[in-house]
N, C-alpha and C positions, 0 to 999 in steps of 0.2 A: 504494500500500500504506500502511496506517495505521501509526502509531507505537504502540509499547507504552507503558504507563504507566511513569513513572520507577521504580516499585517492581518491576515485572516485568523491566525491563532490568537492575536490580541483582541480582535473583534469578538471572537468566541468567548474569551475570558471576561471581557467587559459585559457581555450579555448576561453571563451568569453572576457577575458581581451585582448587576442591577436586579436580577431575580432575588439574590440573597438580601439585598437592601429592602426590597418589597416585603420579604418575609420578616426581616428585623423590625420594620415599622408596622407590621401586622396588616398589610393590605392584601396579601395572599398567604396561605398556609404553607405553600411549598411549590416545588416544580410540578408535582402532580396536579395541584389545584389549577395552575396556569394551563397545563395541557388539557385538563378536563374541560375548563371553561371554553377553550377554543377548539375542542374536538381534534387535538393533535395526538400523535403517538408518543406517549411518555418515554418509552424505551429508546426511541430515536434521539430525543433530547438528552436523556441520561447518558447515552453513548458519546454524544458531542461533549458533554461536560467532562466525562472521564478521559476523553482523548481529543482535547481542543486543537492539537497540532496535526491531527489526522482526519478529523471529521469536519463537515461544513454545515453551518446553519443555513436554513432557508431564509431569504430576506424578509419573507412575510412574517416570520417570528419576531424579527426586530421591529417591523412596522406595528405589530400588535402591542409591543411594550410601549412604543411611542404614543399610539392612539389611546390605549386604555389606561395607561399609568403615567403619562406625561414625562416619560423618560426621553432625554435629549438624544436625538439621532447623531448630533455632532459628537457627543460623548461616546456613544457606542461605536460609531464608525471611525472616528479620528482620535478619540481619547482627549478631546479638548473640552474645557469648560466643566460646569457642574453636571452631575449625573441627571438631575431632574430640572426641567424648565420651571421657572417661577410662574 
């Protein structure tokens, strides 16, 4: 299996940092809650979390974080600015 680019790996990691943040502030209970709400395959996302350098997130998952939880796309994609938009 080939490796992701360093940029793709960092995007994966920031996505899961945002999920963990939402859990910490009690907006979601966990990754399973996020996947259930959006009818996504939990095991696919779990695998991306465990292997961020080898698996790729679907862009729609990032869009769901931005739309539903006001997570900054600039933060997820570029690592710039605050995680959450004001």
